[in-house]
C-alpha positions as YAML, in Angstrom:
chain: A
units: angstrom
residues:
- id: 1
  name: MET
  ca: [-45.95, 8.77, 36.51]
- id: 2
  name: ILE
  ca: [-47.52, 8.08, 33.24]
- id: 3
  name: ASN
  ca: [-47.82, 10.68, 30.89]
- id: 4
  name: THR
  ca: [-50.05, 9.86, 27.90]
- id: 5
  name: SER
  ca: [-49.57, 13.14, 26.29]
- id: 6
  name: LYS
  ca: [-45.85, 12.10, 25.52]
- id: 7
  name: GLN
  ca: [-46.64, 8.49, 24.95]
- id: 8
  name: TYR
  ca: [-49.17, 9.67, 22.28]
- id: 9
  name: ASP
  ca: [-47.05, 11.92, 20.92]
- id: 10
  name: LYS
  ca: [-44.17, 8.77, 20.77]
- id: 11
  name: ALA
  ca: [-46.84, 6.47, 19.34]
- id: 12
  name: ILE
  ca: [-48.41, 9.38, 16.23]
- id: 13
  name: GLY
  ca: [-44.49, 10.12, 15.74]
- id: 14
  name: SER
  ca: [-44.01, 6.39, 14.71]
- id: 15
  name: CYS
  ca: [-46.68, 6.38, 12.72]
- id: 16
  name: ARG
  ca: [-46.00, 9.59, 11.25]
- id: 17
  name: ASP
  ca: [-42.55, 8.65, 10.54]
- id: 18
  name: ILE
  ca: [-44.18, 5.41, 8.22]
- id: 19
  name: PHE
  ca: [-46.42, 7.61, 6.64]
- id: 20
  name: GLN
  ca: [-43.42, 10.02, 5.57]
- id: 21
  name: LYS
  ca: [-41.47, 7.66, 4.22]
- id: 22
  name: LYS
  ca: [-44.50, 5.20, 2.22]
- id: 23
  name: MET
  ca: [-45.10, 8.94, 0.77]
- id: 24
  name: ALA
  ca: [-41.63, 9.28, -0.55]
- id: 25
  name: ASP
  ca: [-41.94, 5.64, -1.70]
- id: 26
  name: TYR
  ca: [-45.48, 5.44, -3.27]
- id: 27
  name: GLY
  ca: [-46.12, 9.88, -3.77]
- id: 28
  name: SER
  ca: [-49.55, 10.27, -2.92]
- id: 29
  name: ALA
  ca: [-51.38, 7.81, -4.95]
- id: 30
  name: TRP
  ca: [-54.31, 7.78, -1.87]
- id: 31
  name: ARG
  ca: [-55.25, 11.06, -2.86]
- id: 32
  name: ILE
  ca: [-57.19, 9.03, -5.45]
- id: 33
  name: LEU
  ca: [-59.11, 6.94, -3.04]
- id: 34
  name: ARG
  ca: [-63.03, 7.73, -1.92]
- id: 35
  name: THR
  ca: [-63.60, 7.83, 1.70]
- id: 36
  name: THR
  ca: [-65.55, 4.81, 1.22]
- id: 37
  name: SER
  ca: [-62.52, 2.89, 0.48]
- id: 38
  name: LEU
  ca: [-60.23, 3.86, 2.98]
- id: 39
  name: THR
  ca: [-63.50, 2.93, 5.38]
- id: 40
  name: ASP
  ca: [-62.86, -0.42, 3.73]
- id: 41
  name: GLN
  ca: [-59.18, -0.51, 4.00]
- id: 42
  name: ILE
  ca: [-59.87, 0.47, 7.91]
- id: 43
  name: PHE
  ca: [-61.80, -2.62, 8.13]
- id: 44
  name: ILE
  ca: [-59.56, -5.10, 6.29]
- id: 45
  name: LYS
  ca: [-56.76, -3.76, 9.15]
- id: 46
  name: ALA
  ca: [-59.18, -4.29, 12.07]
- id: 47
  name: ASN
  ca: [-61.02, -7.73, 11.42]
- id: 48
  name: ARG
  ca: [-57.11, -8.78, 10.40]
- id: 49
  name: ILE
  ca: [-56.28, -7.72, 14.32]
- id: 50
  name: LYS
  ca: [-59.63, -9.32, 15.85]
- id: 51
  name: THR
  ca: [-59.02, -12.72, 13.48]
- id: 52
  name: LEU
  ca: [-54.95, -12.74, 15.28]
- id: 53
  name: GLU
  ca: [-56.26, -12.15, 18.57]
- id: 54
  name: ASP
  ca: [-58.42, -14.89, 18.44]
- id: 55
  name: LYS
  ca: [-56.47, -17.25, 16.59]
- id: 56
  name: GLY
  ca: [-53.08, -16.15, 18.23]
- id: 57
  name: VAL
  ca: [-51.49, -16.84, 15.51]
- id: 58
  name: SER
  ca: [-50.41, -15.10, 12.41]
- id: 59
  name: LYS
  ca: [-49.69, -16.78, 9.05]
- id: 60
  name: VAL
  ca: [-48.07, -14.16, 7.46]
- id: 61
  name: GLY
  ca: [-45.45, -13.04, 10.10]
- id: 62
  name: GLU
  ca: [-46.55, -9.76, 10.90]
- id: 63
  name: GLY
  ca: [-48.42, -9.37, 14.60]
- id: 64
  name: ILE
  ca: [-51.07, -6.44, 15.57]
- id: 65
  name: LEU
  ca: [-48.71, -3.38, 15.62]
- id: 66
  name: PRO
  ca: [-48.47, -2.57, 12.03]
- id: 67
  name: GLU
  ca: [-52.26, -2.95, 11.46]
- id: 68
  name: TYR
  ca: [-53.05, -0.54, 14.40]
- id: 69
  name: ILE
  ca: [-50.23, 1.96, 12.90]
- id: 70
  name: GLY
  ca: [-52.12, 1.45, 9.22]
- id: 71
  name: ILE
  ca: [-55.48, 2.36, 10.94]
- id: 72
  name: ILE
  ca: [-54.02, 5.64, 12.14]
- id: 73
  name: ASN
  ca: [-52.64, 6.45, 9.11]
- id: 74
  name: TYR
  ca: [-55.48, 5.57, 7.03]
- id: 75
  name: CYS
  ca: [-57.80, 7.64, 9.21]
- id: 76
  name: ILE
  ca: [-55.43, 10.30, 8.32]
- id: 77
  name: MET
  ca: [-55.93, 9.82, 4.97]
- id: 78
  name: ALA
  ca: [-59.28, 9.70, 5.30]
- id: 79
  name: LEU
  ca: [-59.86, 13.30, 7.73]
- id: 80
  name: ILE
  ca: [-57.58, 14.68, 4.35]
- id: 81
  name: GLN
  ca: [-60.03, 13.21, 1.97]
- id: 82
  name: LEU
  ca: [-63.26, 14.68, 3.85]
- id: 83
  name: GLU
  ca: [-61.23, 17.98, 4.17]
- id: 84
  name: LEU
  ca: [-60.30, 18.21, 0.55]
- id: 85
  name: GLY
  ca: [-61.70, 15.96, -1.26]
- id: 86
  name: GLU
  ca: [-60.43, 12.81, -3.59]
- id: 87
  name: ALA
  ca: [-58.21, 14.10, -6.40]
- id: 88
  name: ALA
  ca: [-57.91, 12.78, -9.81]
- id: 89
  name: ASP
  ca: [-54.91, 14.69, -9.98]
- id: 90
  name: THR
  ca: [-53.28, 12.83, -7.06]
- id: 91
  name: ASP
  ca: [-50.25, 15.18, -6.93]
- id: 92
  name: MET
  ca: [-49.59, 16.24, -3.47]
- id: 93
  name: GLU
  ca: [-46.65, 17.56, -2.01]
- id: 94
  name: LEU
  ca: [-44.85, 16.02, 1.05]
- id: 95
  name: GLU
  ca: [-44.83, 19.02, 3.17]
- id: 96
  name: LYS
  ca: [-48.58, 19.73, 2.39]
- id: 97
  name: ALA
  ca: [-49.16, 16.04, 3.21]
- id: 98
  name: MET
  ca: [-47.26, 16.23, 6.07]
- id: 99
  name: THR
  ca: [-48.72, 19.54, 7.66]
- id: 100
  name: SER
  ca: [-52.38, 17.97, 7.08]
- id: 101
  name: TYR
  ca: [-51.04, 15.07, 8.81]
- id: 102
  name: ASP
  ca: [-49.79, 17.04, 11.59]
- id: 103
  name: LYS
  ca: [-53.43, 18.90, 11.66]
- id: 104
  name: TRP
  ca: [-55.66, 15.98, 11.91]
- id: 105
  name: SER
  ca: [-53.10, 14.14, 14.18]
- id: 106
  name: ALA
  ca: [-53.22, 17.26, 16.91]
- id: 107
  name: GLU
  ca: [-57.00, 17.66, 16.30]
- id: 108
  name: ALA
  ca: [-57.17, 13.82, 17.67]
- id: 109
  name: LYS
  ca: [-55.10, 14.19, 20.72]
- id: 110
  name: SER
  ca: [-56.47, 17.46, 21.50]
- id: 111
  name: LEU
  ca: [-60.38, 15.12, 21.45]
- id: 112
  name: MET
  ca: [-58.31, 12.81, 23.38]
- id: 113
  name: GLN
  ca: [-57.04, 14.71, 25.94]
- id: 114
  name: ASN
  ca: [-60.58, 16.39, 26.35]
- id: 115
  name: LYS
  ca: [-62.42, 12.90, 26.67]
- id: 116
  name: ASN
  ca: [-59.34, 11.66, 28.66]
- id: 117
  name: HIS
  ca: [-60.29, 14.40, 31.19]
- id: 118
  name: ASP
  ca: [-64.07, 13.46, 31.05]
- id: 119
  name: TYR
  ca: [-63.59, 9.84, 31.15]
- id: 120
  name: GLY
  ca: [-60.53, 9.50, 33.93]
- id: 121
  name: GLU
  ca: [-58.11, 7.46, 30.74]
- id: 122
  name: ALA
  ca: [-60.87, 4.41, 31.43]
- id: 123
  name: TRP
  ca: [-59.17, 3.16, 28.45]
- id: 124
  name: ARG
  ca: [-55.93, 2.05, 30.44]
- id: 125
  name: ASP
  ca: [-58.34, -0.39, 32.30]
- id: 126
  name: MET
  ca: [-59.99, -1.98, 28.70]
- id: 127
  name: ARG
  ca: [-58.03, -4.98, 27.16]
- id: 128
  name: ILE
  ca: [-56.96, -4.17, 23.83]
- id: 129
  name: SER
  ca: [-59.56, -6.60, 21.83]
- id: 130
  name: SER
  ca: [-61.96, -3.83, 23.63]
- id: 131
  name: LEU
  ca: [-60.38, -1.23, 21.83]
- id: 132
  name: THR
  ca: [-60.91, -3.51, 18.32]
- id: 133
  name: ASP
  ca: [-64.09, -4.18, 18.67]
- id: 134
  name: LEU
  ca: [-64.77, -0.49, 19.38]
- id: 135
  name: ILE
  ca: [-62.66, 0.13, 15.76]
- id: 136
  name: LEU
  ca: [-64.59, -2.31, 14.61]
- id: 137
  name: MET
  ca: [-68.13, -0.97, 15.74]
- id: 138
  name: LYS
  ca: [-67.26, 2.78, 14.32]
- id: 139
  name: ILE
  ca: [-66.77, 1.33, 11.19]
- id: 140
  name: LEU
  ca: [-69.75, 0.06, 10.90]
- id: 141
  name: ARG
  ca: [-71.61, 3.30, 12.27]
- id: 142
  name: ILE
  ca: [-68.93, 4.95, 9.29]
- id: 143
  name: LYS
  ca: [-70.52, 2.46, 6.93]
- id: 144
  name: GLN
  ca: [-74.02, 3.33, 7.72]
- id: 145
  name: ILE
  ca: [-73.57, 7.16, 7.41]
- id: 146
  name: GLU
  ca: [-71.78, 6.74, 4.19]
- id: 147
  name: ASP
  ca: [-74.77, 4.44, 2.84]
- id: 148
  name: ASN
  ca: [-77.03, 7.50, 4.09]
- id: 149
  name: LYS
  ca: [-74.95, 9.60, 2.20]
- id: 150
  name: GLY
  ca: [-73.71, 11.58, 4.97]
- id: 151
  name: LYS
  ca: [-77.07, 12.36, 6.81]
- id: 152
  name: THR
  ca: [-77.48, 11.80, 10.64]
- id: 153
  name: LEU
  ca: [-80.47, 12.65, 12.79]
- id: 154
  name: ILE
  ca: [-78.78, 12.83, 15.64]
- id: 155
  name: SER
  ca: [-75.11, 11.63, 15.58]
- id: 156
  name: GLU
  ca: [-71.61, 12.73, 15.24]
- id: 157
  name: GLY
  ca: [-70.64, 12.50, 11.55]
- id: 158
  name: ILE
  ca: [-67.87, 10.36, 9.81]
- id: 159
  name: ASP
  ca: [-65.27, 12.60, 10.84]
- id: 160
  name: ALA
  ca: [-65.44, 12.70, 14.52]
- id: 161
  name: ASN
  ca: [-65.59, 7.87, 14.02]
- id: 162
  name: TYR
  ca: [-62.11, 8.88, 12.36]
- id: 163
  name: LEU
  ca: [-61.03, 10.41, 14.82]
- id: 164
  name: ASP
  ca: [-62.17, 8.15, 17.39]
- id: 165
  name: MET
  ca: [-60.50, 4.97, 16.02]
- id: 166
  name: LEU
  ca: [-57.32, 6.97, 15.10]
- id: 167
  name: ASN
  ca: [-57.51, 7.29, 19.31]
- id: 168
  name: TYR
  ca: [-58.68, 4.17, 20.19]
- id: 169
  name: SER
  ca: [-55.39, 2.49, 18.31]
- id: 170
  name: VAL
  ca: [-53.17, 5.23, 19.50]
- id: 171
  name: PHE
  ca: [-54.22, 4.21, 23.03]
- id: 172
  name: ALA
  ca: [-53.57, 0.32, 21.62]
- id: 173
  name: LEU
  ca: [-50.10, 1.09, 20.35]
- id: 174
  name: ILE
  ca: [-49.89, 2.64, 23.91]
- id: 175
  name: LYS
  ca: [-50.80, -0.64, 26.17]
- id: 176
  name: LEU
  ca: [-48.62, -2.81, 23.87]
- id: 177
  name: ASP
  ca: [-45.64, -0.81, 23.97]
- id: 178
  name: GLU
  ca: [-46.27, -1.14, 28.20]
- id: 179
  name: GLY
  ca: [-46.87, -4.72, 27.54]
- id: 180
  name: SER
  ca: [-50.39, -5.07, 28.40]
...
């Protein structure tokens, strides 16, 4: 029987481990980034995934899995930045960063569980390439909202789009782990 919750935790656990190790290597230099820059970093990752999916070959030796992990971690950074604001003083203690990481990954998981209830885990029947396209669409939506200074008339805000992209990336990691 499929246990999405355990698979989700496994995928996020791998991403969290990488985030924590990079915090040890680089500190919290990412705190200087504006959310617009983080959106662009996510775009670069998603665009590379689409290119690799279309061409079927990587010339730098890394596949799509690390790119999905990067999207997840950049989404969490962006959510932290939205919450705390960009910082000229980039010093963020590892413990505080990991607490924030855990908070946002738990919020994303809760959203995933609610949507899975309503949608019946339809993502399991989707192609990974469709998840990539949905991420790219969400990026374009975020860019439009950013260009509108965060204002929307009827749509969800930037944070909801980051959470969706995070979850689509987790779904891709689960599908890749299953060999889909």
